[in-house]
C-alpha positions in Angstrom: 12.6 -70.9 94.3 12.7 -70.6 90.2 15.9 -70.3 88.8 15.8 -66.4 87.6 16.6 -65.8 84.6 19.9 -64.3 82.8 20.6 -60.7 83.3 19.8 -58.4 80.4 18.0 -61.1 78.5 14.4 -60.5 78.1 12.1 -63.5 77.5 9.4 -61.6 75.8 11.5 -60.1 73.5 13.3 -63.1 73.0 9.7 -64.6 72.2 8.8 -61.7 69.6 12.2 -62.0 68.1 11.3 -65.8 66.9 7.6 -65.3 66.1 9.1 -62.4 63.7 11.8 -64.7 62.0 9.3 -67.7 61.6 6.6 -65.4 60.2 9.7 -64.4 57.6 11.0 -67.7 57.0 7.3 -68.8 56.6 5.5 -67.7 53.0 2.4 -65.9 52.8 -0.8 -68.4 53.2 -3.5 -66.4 51.8 -6.8 -67.0 54.2 -9.9 -69.4 53.0 -12.5 -68.1 50.7 -15.6 -66.8 52.1 -18.7 -68.5 51.9 -21.3 -67.5 49.8 -23.9 -65.3 50.7 -21.2 -63.8 53.8 -21.8 -60.0 53.8 -19.5 -59.5 57.2 -16.5 -61.8 55.6 -13.4 -60.2 54.9 -12.0 -59.0 51.9 -9.9 -61.2 50.2 -6.1 -60.2 49.2 -4.4 -61.7 46.0 -0.8 -61.5 44.9 -0.5 -61.7 41.2 2.9 -61.4 39.9 3.8 -61.0 36.1 5.6 -63.9 34.5 8.4 -61.7 33.1 8.8 -59.7 36.7 12.6 -59.8 37.5 12.8 -62.1 41.0 15.6 -61.7 42.7 16.8 -62.8 46.2 16.2 -61.9 49.8 20.3 -60.1 49.6 19.4 -58.4 46.0 16.2 -56.9 47.7 17.9 -55.6 50.7 21.0 -54.3 49.0 21.4 -50.3 48.9 21.7 -48.4 46.0 23.1 -44.9 46.0 22.0 -42.1 43.1 23.8 -38.5 43.2 21.4 -35.8 41.8 23.6 -33.3 39.8 22.5 -29.7 38.7 23.2 -30.4 35.2 20.5 -30.9 32.6 21.5 -33.9 30.4 19.2 -32.6 27.8 21.5 -29.3 27.9 23.7 -29.2 24.4 27.6 -29.4 25.3 28.6 -28.1 21.7 27.1 -25.0 21.0 29.4 -23.1 18.8 29.3 -19.2 17.8 30.7 -17.2 15.2 33.2 -14.9 17.0 33.7 -11.8 15.0 37.0 -10.7 16.7 38.8 -14.5 15.9 36.9 -14.7 12.9 36.0 -18.4 13.7 33.6 -20.6 15.7 34.3 -21.1 19.0 32.3 -23.4 21.5 30.6 -21.6 24.3 32.0 -22.3 27.6 28.7 -21.7 29.8 25.3 -23.9 28.8 22.1 -22.9 30.2 20.9 -25.5 32.4 18.0 -24.4 34.3 14.9 -26.1 33.1 11.7 -24.3 35.2 8.8 -27.5 35.8 6.4 -25.1 36.7 5.9 -21.0 37.2 2.9 -19.4 38.0 1.8 -15.4 38.8 0.8 -14.8 42.6 -1.3 -11.9 43.4 -0.7 -12.2 47.4 2.1 -9.5 48.9 4.2 -10.0 52.1 3.2 -7.5 55.0 6.9 -6.8 55.4 7.0 -5.6 51.6 6.7 -2.0 50.2 4.0 -2.6 48.3 1.9 -4.0 51.2 3.1 -1.6 53.3 1.4 1.1 51.0 -1.9 -0.6 50.4 -2.2 -1.1 54.6 -1.4 3.0 55.2 -4.4 3.7 52.1 -6.4 1.1 53.7 -6.3 2.9 56.9 -6.0 6.6 55.7 -9.8 5.5 53.8 -10.8 3.7 56.9 -10.1 7.4 59.2 -11.5 9.7 56.0 -14.7 7.0 56.6 -14.9 7.5 60.4 -14.7 11.5 60.1 -17.2 11.5 57.4 -19.6 9.8 59.8 -19.0 11.8 63.0 -19.7 14.9 61.0 -22.7 13.4 59.3 -23.8 12.4 63.4 -22.9 15.7 64.9 -24.8 17.4 62.1 -27.7 15.2 62.8 -28.0 15.7 66.5 -27.2 19.5 66.7 -30.4 21.6 66.1 -30.3 23.9 63.3 -32.4 26.4 61.9 -33.6 25.8 58.6 -32.0 28.4 57.0 -28.5 27.0 57.9 -26.1 24.6 55.3 -26.4 21.1 55.6 -23.0 19.0 55.7 -21.4 18.4 52.6 -22.0 14.9 51.4 -21.2 14.9 47.7 -17.6 13.3 48.7 -17.5 10.1 47.2 -14.9 8.0 48.9 -13.1 5.9 46.3 -13.5 2.0 46.4 -14.4 -0.8 44.7 -17.8 -0.4 44.7 -18.9 3.3 43.5 -15.5 4.2 41.9 -15.2 4.2 38.3 -12.6 6.1 36.4 -13.1 7.9 33.1 -10.3 7.4 31.2 -9.6 5.2 28.1 -7.1 2.2 28.4 -4.8 1.6 25.8 -2.7 -1.3 24.8 0.8 -0.9 25.6 3.0 -2.7 23.1 5.8 -4.6 24.4 9.1 -3.4 23.0 11.4 -5.3 20.7 15.0 -5.3 20.4 16.2 -6.3 16.7 20.2 -7.2 16.7 21.8 -8.2 13.5 25.5 -9.4 12.7 27.3 -8.2 9.5 30.7 -8.5 8.6 33.0 -5.8 8.6 33.5 -4.0 4.9 36.3 -5.2 3.2 39.1 -2.3 3.1 41.8 -1.6 1.0 44.6 1.2 0.9 45.2 3.1 -3.0 48.2 5.4 -2.7 49.3 6.7 -6.2 51.8 9.5 -7.4 51.3 12.2 -10.1 54.8 13.7 -11.2 55.3 16.0 -14.4 56.6 13.6 -17.1 53.8 11.1 -16.2 51.1 13.7 -16.7 52.7 14.6 -20.1 52.8 10.9 -21.0 48.9 10.6 -20.6 48.3 14.0 -22.6 50.8 12.3 -25.7 48.7 9.0 -25.3 45.4 11.0 -25.7 46.7 13.0 -28.9 47.4 9.8 -30.7 43.9 8.0 -29.8 42.0 11.5 -31.4 44.5 11.3 -34.1 43.7 7.7 -34.7 40.0 8.1 -34.6 39.8 11.0 -37.1 41.7 8.6 -39.2 39.1 6.0 -39.3 36.5 8.7 -39.7 38.2 10.0 -42.6 38.0 5.9 -44.1 34.3 4.9 -43.1 33.3 8.5 -44.9 35.3 7.4 -48.2 33.0 3.4 -48.0 30.2 5.5 -47.5 30.9 7.4 -51.0 31.1 4.6 -53.0 28.5 4.1 -55.8 25.4 2.2 -54.6 24.5 -0.8 -56.6 20.5 -0.6 -58.4 18.0 -1.8 -56.0 16.5 -5.2 -56.9 13.6 -5.6 -59.2 10.3 -5.3 -57.8 7.0 -7.6 -58.7 3.6 -6.2 -59.2 2.9 -6.3 -55.3 5.7 -3.6 -54.4 8.1 -6.7 -52.6 11.3 -7.8 -53.6 11.5 -10.7 -56.0 14.4 -12.7 -54.3 13.0 -12.2 -50.8 9.2 -12.9 -51.9 9.8 -16.7 -51.8 11.4 -16.0 -48.0 8.2 -17.4 -45.6 10.1 -17.8 -42.9 10.8 -13.6 -42.4 7.7 -12.5 -44.0 5.3 -10.1 -42.0 2.1 -12.9 -42.4 4.5 -15.2 -40.8 4.8 -13.0 -37.9 1.5 -12.1 -37.3 0.5 -15.9 -37.5 2.7 -16.3 -35.0 1.2 -13.6 -32.9 -2.2 -15.1 -33.3 -0.6 -18.9 -32.4 0.8 -17.3 -29.1 -2.5 -15.6 -28.2 -4.8 -18.7 -28.7 -1.8 -21.1 -26.7 -2.2 -18.0 -23.9 -6.1 -18.3 -23.9 -5.9 -22.2 -23.6 -3.8 -21.5 -20.5 -6.2 -19.7 -18.9 -9.4 -20.5 -20.0 -10.9 -20.3 -16.8 -9.6 -16.8 -16.4 -10.7 -16.0 -19.7 -14.2 -17.7 -18.9 -14.5 -15.4 -15.6 -13.5 -12.1 -17.7 -16.6 -13.1 -19.8 -19.0 -14.5 -18.3 -18.4 -14.2 -14.4 -21.4 -12.4 -12.4 -21.5 -12.3 -8.7 -24.8 -14.1 -7.9 -24.5 -12.9 -4.3 -25.0 -9.2 -5.3 -28.6 -10.2 -5.4 -28.7 -11.0 -1.7 -26.8 -7.7 -0.5 -27.7 -4.9 -2.3 -25.6 -2.4 -0.5 -22.6 -4.8 -1.1 -20.2 -5.6 -4.2 -17.0 -7.6 -5.0 -13.5 -7.5 -7.1 -12.5 -10.9 -9.0 -9.4 -10.8 -9.4 -8.2 -12.1 -13.2 -4.9 -11.7 -14.3 -1.4 -10.4 -13.5 0.7 -8.8 -15.6 4.4 -8.6 -14.7 7.6 -9.2 -16.4 11.4 -9.7 -15.1 12.7 -5.9 -16.2 9.7 -4.6 -13.9 10.3 -6.6 -10.9 12.4 -4.5 -8.7 10.7 -1.3 -10.7 7.1 0.7 -8.9 4.3 1.0 -11.2 4.1 4.8 -11.8 1.1 5.3 -14.2 -1.1 3.3 -16.4 -2.9 4.8 -19.4 -5.5 2.4 -22.0 -5.4 2.7 -25.3 -8.1 4.9 -26.9 -8.4 2.9 -30.3 -7.6 -0.5 -29.1 -9.4 -1.0 -25.9 -7.6 -4.2 -24.8 -4.0 -2.6 -24.6 -2.5 -0.7 -22.0 0.5 1.0 -21.0 2.1 1.0 -18.0 5.0 3.0 -16.8 7.8 1.9 -14.8 9.9 4.2 -11.9 10.8 5.0 -8.7 9.3 7.7 -6.1 12.5 7.3 -3.9 14.9 9.8 -4.1 17.7 7.8 -3.1 16.8 4.5 -5.5 16.6 5.8 -9.2 17.3 3.6 -12.2 16.3 3.4 -15.4 13.0 4.0 -17.1 10.9 1.1 -18.5 7.4 1.1 -20.5 5.7 -2.1 -20.9 2.3 -2.2 -23.4 0.5 -5.0 -22.4 -3.1 -6.4 -24.2 -5.3 -8.3 -22.1 -5.3 -11.1 -25.3 -1.8 -11.8 -24.2 -1.2 -12.1 -21.1 2.2 -13.8 -20.5 4.4 -11.2 -22.1 4.3 -7.0 -23.3 3.5 -6.4 -26.9 5.8 -3.7 -26.8 8.6 -2.4 -24.5 10.9 0.9 -24.3 13.4 2.1 -22.3 14.4 5.5 -20.9 17.7 6.8 -19.3 15.8 8.3 -16.6 12.5 6.9 -14.6 9.1 6.7 -16.0 6.9 9.0 -14.3 3.7 9.3 -16.1 2.5 8.8 -19.9 -0.7 9.3 -22.0 -1.8 7.7 -25.4 -3.1 10.4 -28.1 -7.0 10.6 -28.0 -6.7 10.3 -31.8 -3.7 8.6 -33.0 -3.5 5.8 -31.0 0.0 5.0 -31.9 1.5 8.3 -30.4 2.7 7.7 -26.5 4.0 10.8 -24.6 6.0 10.1 -21.8 7.2 12.3 -18.6 10.4 11.4 -16.9 11.9 11.8 -13.4 14.8 13.8 -14.6 12.3 16.5 -16.2 12.7 15.2 -19.7 9.1 14.6 -22.2 9.8 12.2 -24.7 7.2 11.1 -27.5 7.6 7.8 -28.7 5.9 6.1 -31.7 4.6 2.5 -31.1 4.2 1.4 -34.8 8.2 2.0 -35.6 10.1 -0.5 -35.5 12.8 1.8 -33.9 12.5 1.6 -30.3 14.0 5.1 -29.8 11.8 8.0 -29.4 10.8 10.5 -32.1 10.9 13.4 -30.3 13.0 14.2 -26.7 13.2 17.3 -25.0 17.0 17.7 -23.7 18.6 20.9 -21.8 19.6 22.3 -25.1 15.6 22.3 -26.4 14.7 23.7 -22.9 13.4 20.9 -20.0 11.8 20.7 -17.0 14.1 20.9 -13.6 12.1 18.6 -11.5 10.2 15.5 -12.1 7.3 15.7 -14.6 4.0 14.1 -12.6 1.5 14.1 -15.2 1.4 14.9 -18.9 -1.7 15.2 -20.8 -2.7 15.7 -25.1 -4.3 18.7 -25.7 -6.1 19.2 -29.4 -4.9 22.8 -30.6 -8.3 23.8 -33.1 -6.4 26.6 -34.6 -3.0 25.4 -35.8 -4.2 21.9 -36.0 -1.0 21.1 -34.6 0.0 17.9 -31.8 0.5 19.3 -28.6 0.2 17.7 -25.1 0.5 19.9 -21.5 3.2 19.1 -18.7 3.3 19.6 -14.7 6.3 19.5 -12.6 7.1 20.0 -9.2 9.2 22.7 -10.2 6.2 24.7 -10.7 5.9 25.5 -14.3 2.8 24.1 -16.4 4.3 23.7 -20.2 2.6 23.2 -23.4 4.7 21.3 -25.8 4.2 21.7 -29.8 5.4 19.0 -31.8 7.1 20.6 -35.1 8.8 19.0 -37.9 12.5 18.7 -36.8 12.1 19.5 -33.2 9.7 19.6 -29.8 9.3 23.1 -29.0 7.8 24.8 -25.3 5.9 27.3 -24.0 5.2 28.1 -20.5 1.2 27.9 -19.8 1.1 28.8 -16.4 3.7 29.4 -13.2 2.8 28.0 -9.9 2.0 30.4 -6.9 1.7 29.2 -3.7 -1.9 31.0 -2.2 -1.6 33.4 0.7 -5.1 34.2 1.0 -8.5 32.3 1.2 -9.8 30.1 -1.2 -12.2 31.6 -3.8 -13.6 31.5 -6.9 -13.5 34.0 -9.8 -10.2 36.2 -11.3 -10.8 39.0 -8.7 -10.6 36.7 -5.7 -7.9 37.3 -2.8 -7.2 33.9 -2.7 -5.9 34.0 -6.4 -2.3 34.7 -6.8 -0.1 36.0 -10.1 1.1 33.1 -12.3 2.8 35.2 -14.8 4.3 38.7 -15.6 6.6 40.2 -12.8 7.7 36.8 -11.2 9.5 39.1 -8.2 6.4 40.4 -7.1 4.9 37.2 -8.1 7.6 35.2 -5.4 7.1 37.9 -2.9 3.3 36.8 -2.7 4.0 33.1 -1.9 6.7 31.7 -4.3 6.7 28.9 -6.2 4.2 25.9 -5.5 5.1 22.3 -6.9 2.4 21.0 -9.1 1.8 17.1 -8.7 -1.2 16.2 -10.8 -3.3 17.7 -14.1 -6.5 17.2 -15.4 -8.6 18.5 -18.1 -12.5 19.1 -18.5 -14.4 16.3 -20.2 -17.0 18.8 -21.5 -17.4 19.9 -25.3 -16.1 23.2 -25.6 -14.7 23.9 -22.5 -11.9 21.5 -23.2 -9.1 24.2 -22.4 -10.1 24.6 -18.5 -8.0 22.2 -16.4 -6.9 21.5 -12.8 -3.8 21.5 -11.1 -3.1 19.9 -7.7 -0.1 21.0 -5.7 2.1 19.9 -3.3 0.7 22.2 -0.7 -2.8 20.8 -0.6 -4.2 23.5 -2.7 -6.1 22.9 -5.9 -6.2 25.5 -8.7 -8.7 25.7 -11.5 -6.8 26.8 -15.1 -7.4 28.1 -18.4 -5.4 27.8 -21.4 -7.0 31.4 -22.4 -5.9 32.9 -19.0 -2.6 32.1 -17.8 -2.0 35.0 -15.3 -4.3 33.7 -12.7 -6.3 31.2 -11.4 -9.9 30.9 -12.0 -10.5 29.1 -8.6 -8.6 28.0 -5.5 -9.7 25.2 -3.7 -8.4 24.0 -0.4 -9.3 21.4 1.7 -6.1 19.2 2.0 -3.6 19.1 4.5 -0.7 17.5 2.4 0.2 16.9 -1.3 -2.8 16.3 -3.7 -2.0 13.3 -5.8 -5.0 12.8 -8.0 -8.0 15.3 -9.5 -10.0 14.4 -11.8 -12.8 15.7 -13.4 -16.3 13.7 -13.9 -16.4 12.2 -17.2 -20.6 12.5 -17.1 -21.4 15.2 -14.9 -19.1 18.0 -15.8 -19.2 20.1 -13.0 -17.7 17.6 -10.0 -14.3 16.3 -9.9 -12.8 14.6 -7.1 -9.6 14.8 -5.1 -7.0 12.5 -3.3 -4.2 13.4 -1.5 -1.6 12.1 1.1 -3.7 13.2 4.0 -5.7 10.0 3.7 -8.7 11.3 1.9 -10.4 12.0 -0.8 -13.0 14.8 -1.4 -15.7 15.5 -3.6 -15.9 19.2 -5.2 -18.4 21.2 -7.0 -16.4 23.7 -9.3 -18.8 26.0 -8.3 -18.4 25.8 -4.9 -14.9 26.5 -4.4 -14.9 27.4 -0.5 -15.3 23.9 0.8 -15.7 20.1 -0.3 -19.1 18.9 -0.7 -18.2 15.5 0.6 -15.1 13.8 2.2 -14.3 10.3 2.7 -11.5 9.1 4.9 -9.8 6.0 3.8 -7.4 5.8 6.9 -4.1 5.2 4.8 -2.5 7.2 2.5 -4.6 7.7 -1.1 -2.0 7.2 -4.2 -4.9 7.5 -6.8 -8.4 8.1 -7.1 -10.5 7.7 -10.6 -14.0 7.9 -11.7 -16.0 5.1 -13.5 -17.0 5.2 -17.2 -20.1 4.0 -16.7 -21.6 5.8 -14.0 -21.3 9.3 -12.6 -21.4 8.1 -9.0 -18.9 5.6 -9.0 -15.4 6.1 -8.2 -12.7 3.8 -7.1 -9.4 4.8 -4.8 -6.2 2.6 -4.2 -4.5 3.1 -0.8 -1.1 2.4 0.9 -2.3 -0.5 2.8 -2.8 -3.0 -0.3 -7.1 -1.8 0.0 -9.2 -0.8 -3.3 -12.1 1.0 -2.1 -15.1 1.3 -4.3 -17.8 4.1 -3.7 -21.5 4.4 -5.2 -22.5 7.3 -4.3 -26.2 6.9 -5.2 -26.2 3.8 -2.6 -24.0 4.5 0.1 -22.5 8.0 0.7 -20.6 7.5 3.8 -18.9 3.9 3.3 -17.7 2.3 0.2 -19.7 -0.5 -1.2 -16.1 -2.4 -1.7 -13.1 -2.1 0.3 -10.8 -5.7 -1.0 -7.1 -6.0 -0.2 -5.6 -6.8 -3.8 -2.0 -7.3 -2.8 -0.4 -8.5 0.8 2.9 -6.6 0.9 2.7 -4.1 -1.1 1.3 -0.5 -1.8 -0.9 0.1 -4.6 0.0 3.4 -6.6 -2.1 3.5 -9.4 -5.6 2.5 -10.6 -7.5 3.3 -14.4 -10.6 1.7 -15.5 -11.5 0.1 -18.9 -13.2 2.2 -21.0 -15.2 -0.5 -22.2 -15.4 -3.3 -19.8 -15.9 -3.5 -16.3 -12.3 -3.9 -15.8 -10.1 -2.2 -13.0 -6.4 -2.3 -13.8 -4.4 -1.6 -10.4 -0.5 -1.2 -10.3 1.9 -2.0 -7.1 5.2 -0.7 -5.9 6.7 -4.3 -6.6 6.2 -3.5 -10.6 2.7 -5.3 -10.6 0.1 -4.7 -12.9 -3.5 -7.0 -11.3 -6.8 -7.0 -13.3 -9.9 -6.8 -10.8 -13.4 -7.4 -12.5 -16.6 -5.7 -10.6 -19.2 -7.0 -9.7 -23.0 -6.4 -11.0 -23.8 -3.9 -7.9 -20.5 -1.9 -8.4 -21.6 -1.2 -12.5 -24.9 -0.4 -12.3 -25.8 2.1 -15.0 -29.3 4.0 -15.7 -30.8 2.7 -18.5 -33.7 4.5 -20.1 -36.9 3.3 -20.1 -39.4 2.8 -23.3 -40.8 5.9 -24.1 -38.9 8.2 -21.7 -37.1 11.3 -23.8 -33.6 11.4 -21.1 -30.8 9.4 -22.0 -28.3 7.8 -20.2 -25.9 10.2 -19.6 -28.8 12.5 -18.6 -30.0 10.5 -15.8 -26.6 9.7 -14.7 -26.2 13.5 -14.4 -29.6 13.4 -11.8 -28.4 10.4 -10.0 -25.3 12.6 -9.2 -27.1 15.8 -8.9 -29.7 14.1 -6.1 -26.7 13.7 -4.0 -25.4 17.2 -4.4 -28.7 18.4 -3.4 -28.9 16.0 -0.1 -25.3 17.2 0.6 -26.6 20.9 0.4 -29.1 20.4 2.5 -26.9 19.2 5.2 -24.7 22.1 5.1 -25.9 25.8 5.5 -23.3 27.2 4.2 -23.1 25.0 0.7 -27.0 25.5 0.7 -26.3 29.5 0.9 -23.7 29.4 -1.8 -25.5 26.2 -4.4 -26.2 27.2 -7.7 -29.5 26.9 -9.3 -31.0 23.9 -10.4 -30.3 23.1 -14.1 -32.1 20.2 -14.9 -31.1 16.2 -15.4 -27.5 17.7 -17.3 -26.2 20.1 -15.7 -24.0 22.6 -17.4 -20.5 24.0 -15.4 -20.1 28.0 -16.1 -16.6 29.2 -15.6 
């Protein structure tokens, strides 16, 4: 019998072990290459080792390397320091965020055990039960035999599901809440204490008496010096100049004028491109878009003194058309400072030609139409001033003080008014204290008289002196106060029609507009009520004397017919508070308005009666406050609350003017009046009430009747 193998040793396993050891000890031998054309050959595997591969031994390959994973983020900073207000120093943060999100997604699946999933399952079950009940009623009605008079089952109920449910509602975007926090240093504190005794008070009185005696002695010495004999003036030459100073070229007036001309030439060379645009630029795209226009920004007028002030008034000089005055103040009651007046020229945009300073903020200013050197100014403290631009002194030549009489509240508008009877220089001012004053420049002082006391209108608006809407403006103040009290005035404008210069408009803080006259100081001629907030501007048309515009803080600009005080002819919503509005001097149908969002809106009622032809943003982070048209050139000056005045040039579509043809009898002004008259006729036809109260047509050049 063959010898039995040893117990515990399996000859088959032993053979397998030896075979594995032989295979591991031998290197890999690749199979032979396949014959060409053999489609059933096995693929050949080639092992390619790079030259720079690290060669390890068998022990190194079989060695186990242990790595420990931790929850700490190696990229997280370990030395984050923050300022500790309690310890007044920087301290390191003990805990640093170690979490890193590699992947995150929002799902729409719900777990069946969640509350939301249970509610959805209950809702589906209720809808299914309701559907089954409804179907059962329909089946019962179908099988039952009913007469013709019986009513059919109510099948008008519509089940809400994803196929036939539509909710009529508006969905608005809910903006996320934002928290803004800041750290501020605590204000420094100091403890101040003192004691006042009887002998200390006595010593201070003795010092004050000694100071007064010293001042009186110094004044007496100065008076004796002034009484000394004055030397004879130096001889004068034939031209009237002093002979010793006739050769002083550096301080002569001719050199100053030559220096000014050189300064303007240098500035025009620096801004040559803007000067060329001012003279020759015409927007060629206006020929392809007849209903639109554009504004080209030219120069910006700003100085170091005016950076922290707001532009409160702009006025062009009637004689020197390149000059314009800018008043700086503040509309914020809590941020009042001194006032500033700059007079700029389009010929020199780098710095102002003249500068005047006032104790209070400047709210309004106006040049005299005949004497272009006189500038009337209204201030925030209620004072009115008159400056002479040609004078070498920067002090006002006339000023209204508390003794001579001034307004109690800010003066919002000022306007020169000619006095044909006395031939005296006069101007009118309006304030929020409810007074409209007429100021007269005498030889020695500035006197005033009350032209109108504004009262709140309690009845309906209307026209005529006997209207119920008019309230007393003078006479018995107690009776007037009982009728409605004082109304704060905000704006003022006189009529441009020859022979009707004494008629003016007044806008109030209550949103009412009153037409008044210098001949009737006891009551309003008409009252126009259409605004809900304060009226910031009311401007008569420069060509069509019967119409005027009003701008208010209720985001609207309204066009009024002075003969129809019940409601405005047209209204324009500009989506923001309107700061100012102005008619174009070139056309009777073109006007512009500025809003707090920094936009300039230019309308041409002859082209588009609903939308502006140009709505352009001029400034980024500022509010536009005032604007004015240049009386000669197509230039629009716009001021903002950052102390900057921007000049804009109107494209050809925004400055269209009627030109009479050869052989045509009508003038350009009559043609412009006819254009606006057509606009009014269309507005009257669309409004039955306005058509019922429309006046009789008066031809191409209508005349307003007061």
